[in-house]
Structures are given as C-alpha cells and as structure tokens.
Backbone bond lengths (Angstrom), bond angles and torsions (degrees), N, CA, C in turn:
res aa  C-N    CA-C-N  psi(-1)  N-CA   C-N-CA  omega(-1)  CA-C   N-CA-C  phi
1 M - - - 1.456 - - 1.533 108.49 -
2 I 1.308 116.62 134.91 1.468 122.42 179.10 1.520 109.49 -85.47
3 S 1.309 115.62 134.68 1.464 121.48 177.51 1.521 109.73 -67.03
4 S 1.335 116.16 136.55 1.467 119.53 178.87 1.528 110.50 -64.29
5 D 1.328 117.78 -27.23 1.469 120.67 177.67 1.527 111.04 -65.27
6 G 1.320 116.08 -37.47 1.457 120.08 -177.10 1.519 113.94 -71.87
7 I 1.308 117.18 -19.77 1.463 120.09 -174.34 1.538 112.18 -117.66
8 R 1.309 117.06 -5.49 1.466 122.73 -173.31 1.528 113.79 -48.06
9 G 1.299 118.12 -44.28 1.459 121.45 -176.91 1.518 113.94 -69.31
10 Y 1.321 117.25 -7.19 1.460 120.28 -177.57 1.523 113.68 -117.55
11 N 1.327 117.70 7.79 1.464 119.88 176.04 1.527 111.34 -57.95
12 D 1.328 116.94 -43.97 1.467 119.99 -179.98 1.530 110.37 -60.53
13 T 1.317 116.93 -42.72 1.462 121.73 -179.70 1.527 110.34 -62.93
14 I 1.311 116.82 -43.53 1.464 121.86 179.48 1.530 110.31 -61.33
15 I 1.321 115.94 -46.07 1.471 120.40 -179.77 1.526 110.32 -63.49
16 L 1.327 116.71 -46.40 1.469 119.96 -179.85 1.533 110.69 -60.92
17 C 1.309 116.94 -39.67 1.464 121.04 178.15 1.529 110.55 -56.98
18 L 1.317 115.94 -43.86 1.459 120.38 -177.54 1.523 112.54 -72.28
19 L 1.322 117.11 -14.13 1.465 121.06 178.31 1.530 112.53 -99.01
20 L 1.331 117.97 -2.56 1.464 121.03 -176.48 1.527 112.70 -58.81
21 D 1.315 117.10 -41.51 1.463 120.60 -174.26 1.527 114.43 -90.05
22 M 1.333 116.46 -31.49 1.465 119.24 -178.54 1.521 110.62 -163.58
23 P 1.324 116.82 153.78 1.466 120.14 176.15 1.528 110.46 -62.45
24 S 1.316 115.34 156.89 1.456 120.16 178.33 1.522 109.04 -153.94
25 Y 1.321 115.92 178.11 1.462 122.37 -178.19 1.526 109.33 -125.16
26 G 1.314 115.92 167.76 1.454 122.25 -171.09 1.511 116.29 -51.15
27 Y 1.326 117.58 -54.56 1.457 119.75 -176.57 1.531 111.00 -60.63
28 E 1.318 116.62 -41.13 1.465 120.88 -179.17 1.534 110.99 -65.12
29 I 1.326 116.61 -41.33 1.474 121.14 177.27 1.529 109.41 -61.13
30 S 1.324 116.09 -47.65 1.465 121.45 179.84 1.532 110.74 -58.50
31 R 1.325 116.48 -44.28 1.463 121.38 -179.97 1.524 111.20 -63.93
32 K 1.342 116.76 -42.08 1.459 120.44 179.85 1.528 111.48 -65.52
33 I 1.324 117.53 -38.66 1.468 120.86 178.11 1.525 109.74 -61.51
34 R 1.314 115.59 -47.62 1.473 120.10 179.28 1.529 110.28 -61.97
35 E 1.324 116.74 -43.85 1.464 121.59 -177.86 1.530 111.83 -67.35
36 L 1.325 117.33 -49.44 1.467 120.53 -177.03 1.530 112.99 -69.14
37 S 1.336 116.76 -22.84 1.466 119.73 176.81 1.527 110.94 -92.60
38 S 1.321 116.45 9.29 1.476 121.95 -177.49 1.519 111.68 54.15
39 G 1.331 115.79 36.16 1.460 120.99 178.10 1.521 114.64 78.92
40 K 1.334 117.56 4.07 1.470 120.68 -177.86 1.520 112.50 -80.90
41 Y 1.336 117.47 -16.14 1.461 120.85 177.53 1.521 108.85 -140.25
42 T 1.312 114.57 126.37 1.456 122.27 176.03 1.514 107.16 -123.23
43 I 1.315 117.19 122.51 1.457 120.91 -179.43 1.530 108.77 -86.88
44 K 1.312 116.23 133.62 1.459 120.56 178.75 1.522 109.21 -72.19
45 E 1.327 116.02 148.80 1.466 121.19 -178.47 1.531 111.04 -58.88
46 T 1.329 117.49 -42.36 1.470 119.71 -179.74 1.526 111.06 -64.69
47 T 1.321 116.99 -38.12 1.463 121.48 177.80 1.525 110.26 -65.04
48 L 1.314 116.30 -43.14 1.457 121.86 -178.91 1.529 110.88 -62.39
49 Y 1.329 117.61 -49.13 1.464 119.68 -176.75 1.524 112.14 -73.46
50 S 1.324 117.76 -27.93 1.469 120.02 172.01 1.526 109.77 -64.59
51 A 1.334 115.66 -40.69 1.464 120.53 178.40 1.526 110.52 -64.98
52 F 1.339 117.45 -44.47 1.467 120.01 177.63 1.529 110.62 -57.27
53 N 1.330 116.57 -45.32 1.471 120.45 179.95 1.522 111.38 -61.61
54 R 1.322 116.95 -44.37 1.465 122.04 179.72 1.537 110.59 -64.65
55 L 1.327 116.13 -45.77 1.464 120.66 -179.93 1.527 111.55 -62.44
56 E 1.319 115.91 -39.32 1.465 119.27 179.72 1.529 110.82 -70.64
57 K 1.313 116.38 -42.42 1.477 121.25 178.84 1.527 110.95 -59.11
58 N 1.333 116.61 -36.58 1.465 121.48 -179.19 1.531 113.48 -84.96
59 G 1.324 116.62 -1.78 1.458 120.34 177.94 1.524 114.55 81.66
60 Y 1.332 117.88 16.62 1.460 121.71 -178.37 1.529 112.55 -87.62
61 V 1.324 116.02 -25.24 1.462 121.57 174.80 1.525 108.17 -137.05
62 E 1.323 114.63 161.81 1.457 119.89 171.34 1.520 107.22 -130.91
63 S 1.320 115.18 147.23 1.459 119.71 -178.33 1.521 110.02 -105.71
64 F 1.323 114.42 155.16 1.460 120.90 175.36 1.521 107.71 -156.63
65 Y 1.317 115.76 158.60 1.462 120.16 179.43 1.513 110.38 -87.64
66 G 1.322 114.58 137.60 1.457 121.21 175.88 1.513 109.90 -96.37
67 E 1.300 115.14 -165.44 1.464 121.06 178.45 1.519 110.32 -64.62
68 E 1.306 114.91 152.97 1.453 120.99 177.63 1.528 109.37 -75.52
69 T 1.335 116.45 132.18 1.459 120.79 175.63 1.514 108.13 -128.76
70 N 1.309 116.56 128.88 1.465 122.47 -178.50 1.528 111.64 52.23
71 G 1.323 116.28 39.11 1.459 120.84 176.81 1.513 115.13 79.05
72 K 1.328 118.13 6.48 1.462 121.49 -177.52 1.524 109.51 -130.36
73 R 1.337 115.53 137.59 1.463 119.42 177.40 1.520 109.73 -87.10
74 R 1.326 115.78 133.91 1.461 121.19 176.41 1.513 109.42 -85.82
75 T 1.333 115.41 142.81 1.458 120.61 172.17 1.520 107.71 -93.84
76 Y 1.310 115.72 121.81 1.458 122.73 177.80 1.528 109.02 -102.26
77 Y 1.320 115.07 157.62 1.464 121.70 178.28 1.514 108.76 -128.08
78 R 1.329 115.54 140.31 1.477 120.39 174.75 1.523 107.57 -129.61
79 I 1.308 115.21 145.56 1.459 121.25 179.26 1.533 108.90 -76.61
80 T 1.315 116.50 144.31 1.465 122.74 178.36 1.534 108.77 -99.67
81 P 1.335 117.92 168.17 1.470 119.30 174.56 1.537 111.68 -57.18
82 K 1.326 116.70 -39.34 1.471 120.54 176.80 1.528 109.95 -62.41
83 G 1.324 117.22 -38.12 1.464 122.35 177.82 1.520 112.08 -65.61
84 R 1.331 116.90 -36.53 1.465 120.88 177.49 1.529 110.73 -65.41
85 R 1.328 116.21 -40.94 1.474 119.92 177.41 1.526 110.19 -64.31
86 Y 1.324 115.92 -45.00 1.463 120.91 179.16 1.529 110.38 -60.91
87 Y 1.329 117.24 -41.66 1.461 121.60 178.48 1.530 110.51 -59.17
88 R 1.331 117.48 -45.96 1.473 120.72 179.36 1.534 110.68 -62.12
89 E 1.339 116.87 -41.00 1.477 120.71 177.70 1.520 110.75 -60.97
90 K 1.345 116.64 -44.04 1.463 120.41 -179.31 1.531 111.51 -66.69
91 C 1.330 117.25 -33.32 1.473 120.18 176.51 1.526 110.31 -65.82
92 E 1.328 116.64 -42.31 1.469 120.42 177.00 1.526 110.51 -64.26
93 E 1.331 116.05 -41.74 1.471 120.34 177.68 1.526 110.41 -60.44
94 W 1.344 117.46 -41.58 1.458 121.61 179.09 1.523 111.20 -60.43
95 E 1.322 117.34 -44.05 1.461 120.76 -179.92 1.532 110.63 -60.56
96 L 1.317 116.71 -41.92 1.462 121.03 177.94 1.534 110.35 -66.06
97 T 1.328 116.40 -47.28 1.469 121.43 179.57 1.522 110.27 -58.58
98 K 1.311 115.96 -46.77 1.462 121.05 -179.04 1.533 110.95 -61.92
99 S 1.332 117.38 -40.89 1.465 119.94 -179.04 1.531 111.32 -64.68
100 V 1.327 116.43 -34.58 1.471 119.54 178.32 1.529 110.30 -73.80
101 V 1.313 117.76 -49.08 1.469 121.19 -177.74 1.524 110.61 -63.02
102 D 1.342 117.36 -37.42 1.466 120.36 179.30 1.526 112.19 -58.50
103 R 1.313 118.10 -26.71 1.471 121.15 178.62 1.521 112.88 -67.92
104 F 1.345 115.41 -17.99 1.455 120.16 -177.00 1.525 113.12 -110.73
105 I 1.314 116.95 4.42 1.448 121.21 179.20 1.529 107.87 -103.78
106 A 1.319 114.22 117.99 1.464 119.19 -179.93 1.516 110.28 -72.04
107 P 1.349 116.36 140.01 1.477 119.45 179.93 1.527 111.80 -68.18
C-alpha cells in the first residue's frame, strides 16, 4: 500500500489524467484509482472531494449534473483546456522530480 503522504502532491494529476478522455464522477474516479494501482493506492473520499473543489476553483475542471440515479443526481467533472495544460506541466514536473529522487535511491 502506498502512503498517502508520498503521493499527496500528485492526487490532482491522477484525477486530471482520469478525466482526459471523458467526464466522470467521484466514486468512479476512486474505483479507477484503486483498480489502476492494483489496490496499492486508495484515495480517501475527503481527499478526493477536496481535490475536486481545488481543481474547480482553479479552473482545471468544471462540474455538471448527470442523470438521476436512485433518486439522486450525480455530480460529474470534466477537464478544461486550462486543466489539460496544468496536467502536462505536472507530468513534466514529475519527470524532473523522479530524475532527482532516483539519484538517491539505491538499486
């Protein structure tokens, strides 16, 4: 299991990545993170919705209501053009960060 401290700075990047191809909603994003990490990382609901709020406030995603299911409307999120640019910047930052940290990790 990956420590949430070790990955905290990249939650936004992970979420944006999952929104690149199509809009999605919280539970689905959480499930995809768990699935794609082979269960090694599970994002907490409070962390996920804090990230959605931050991403929306910064203009990286926008929210909208989807169809009603079981009497409740789901809030969906879609990445914006500004969010796509931010995602690319964070990917470049990750490559730089990884190259530096790799110098201190013994094989």
